[in-house]
C-alpha positions as CSV (number, residue, x, y, z in Angstrom):
1,M,0.0,0.0,0.0
2,I,1.3,3.5,-0.8
3,D,2.0,6.0,2.0
4,Y,-0.4,8.8,3.0
5,N,1.5,11.6,1.2
6,E,1.5,9.7,-2.1
7,A,-2.2,8.8,-1.8
8,L,-3.2,12.3,-1.1
9,R,-0.9,13.7,-3.9
10,R,-2.6,11.3,-6.4
11,I,-6.1,12.1,-5.3
12,I,-5.6,15.9,-5.4
13,A,-3.7,15.8,-8.8
14,R,-6.5,13.7,-10.4
15,A,-9.2,16.0,-9.0
16,Q,-7.3,19.1,-10.4
17,E,-6.9,17.5,-13.8
18,D,-10.3,15.8,-14.2
19,A,-13.6,17.6,-13.5
20,G,-15.6,14.4,-13.7
21,F,-13.3,12.8,-11.1
22,R,-13.6,15.9,-8.9
23,H,-17.4,15.8,-9.1
24,Q,-17.4,12.0,-8.2
25,L,-14.9,12.6,-5.4
26,K,-17.3,15.1,-3.8
27,A,-20.4,12.9,-4.5
28,D,-19.0,9.5,-3.7
29,P,-15.5,9.6,-2.3
30,R,-15.2,5.9,-1.7
31,A,-15.9,5.0,-5.4
32,A,-13.7,7.8,-6.7
33,V,-10.7,6.9,-4.6
34,A,-11.2,3.2,-5.3
35,S,-10.9,3.9,-9.0
36,L,-7.3,5.0,-8.5
37,P,-4.7,2.2,-8.7
38,G,-2.7,1.5,-5.5
39,I,-5.1,3.1,-3.1
40,E,-7.2,0.8,-1.0
41,I,-9.7,1.9,1.6
42,P,-10.9,-0.5,4.3
43,A,-14.6,-0.9,4.5
44,T,-14.5,0.4,8.1
45,T,-13.0,3.7,7.1
46,T,-15.2,6.7,6.3
47,L,-14.1,9.3,3.7
48,S,-15.2,12.9,3.7
49,V,-14.3,15.4,1.0
50,L,-14.3,19.2,1.7
51,E,-13.5,21.8,-0.9
52,D,-12.0,25.2,0.1
53,T,-13.4,28.4,-1.5
54,P,-11.8,31.8,-1.4
55,T,-14.0,32.7,1.6
56,H,-14.2,29.3,3.4
57,L,-11.1,27.4,4.4
58,H,-11.1,24.0,6.2
59,I,-8.6,23.0,8.8
60,V,-8.2,19.2,9.2
61,L,-6.4,18.0,12.3
62,P,-4.5,14.7,11.9
63,A,-5.5,11.9,14.3
64,A,-3.6,12.0,17.5
65,D,-2.3,8.5,17.0
66,R,-1.2,9.1,13.3
67,P,2.3,7.7,12.7
68,S,4.9,10.4,12.4
69,D,6.7,8.8,9.5
70,G,3.8,9.5,7.0
71,A,2.9,5.8,6.6
72,L,-0.8,5.4,5.7
73,E,-2.5,3.4,8.4
74,D,-6.0,2.1,7.6
75,E,-7.6,4.4,10.2
76,A,-5.7,7.4,8.8
77,L,-7.2,7.1,5.3
78,E,-10.1,9.2,6.5
79,M,-7.8,12.2,6.4
80,V,-6.9,11.7,2.7
81,A,-9.7,13.8,1.3
82,G,-10.2,16.1,4.2
83,G,-9.0,19.4,2.7
84,S,-5.5,19.9,4.0
85,T,-2.1,19.0,2.7
86,P,0.3,17.0,4.8
87,S,3.9,17.9,5.1
88,G,5.9,17.2,2.0
89,V,3.1,17.4,-0.5
90,D,2.7,20.3,-2.9
91,N,-0.7,21.8,-2.8
92,P,-2.3,22.2,-6.2
93,N,-5.2,24.3,-4.7
94,S,-4.8,27.7,-6.4
95,N,-6.5,29.6,-3.6
96,G,-4.1,28.2,-1.0
97,T,-4.7,26.0,2.0
98,I,-3.6,26.0,5.6
99,D,-1.0,23.3,5.9
100,T,-1.8,22.0,9.4
101,A,1.0,19.4,9.3
102,R,3.6,22.2,9.2
103,G,1.6,24.6,11.3
104,G,1.7,27.3,8.8
105,I,0.1,28.7,5.6
106,L,1.4,27.9,2.2
107,A,2.9,30.7,0.2
108,N,0.0,31.1,-2.1
109,G,-2.6,30.9,0.7
110,P,-4.5,33.7,2.5
111,R,-3.1,35.2,5.7
112,L,-5.2,34.6,8.7
113,G,-5.2,36.4,12.0
114,G,-2.5,38.9,13.1
115,G,0.3,37.6,11.0
């Protein structure tokens, strides 16, 4: 099984390139992700997909017990389509996303708060 970062990279890249896949990902995340080679989702794992807009950003916190090496545990697959980009993955979201794994904001993202 591929690691978390690679799974997320593949899902986001496909959603950015293919409007039909993006629509399916939002409507039926399990079926959309299952269509990608090398990514398996256990039946006990729930997937949620959120899409940032210029005025609505999502912050996804990793599970407290998520391995620090980036390996994709079955329970962590839920995070794959949650709206943030883990450390080490380029974010193709043109309006920017808060990168919770690094605790900062990507260069192309909006500035929040007093910073």
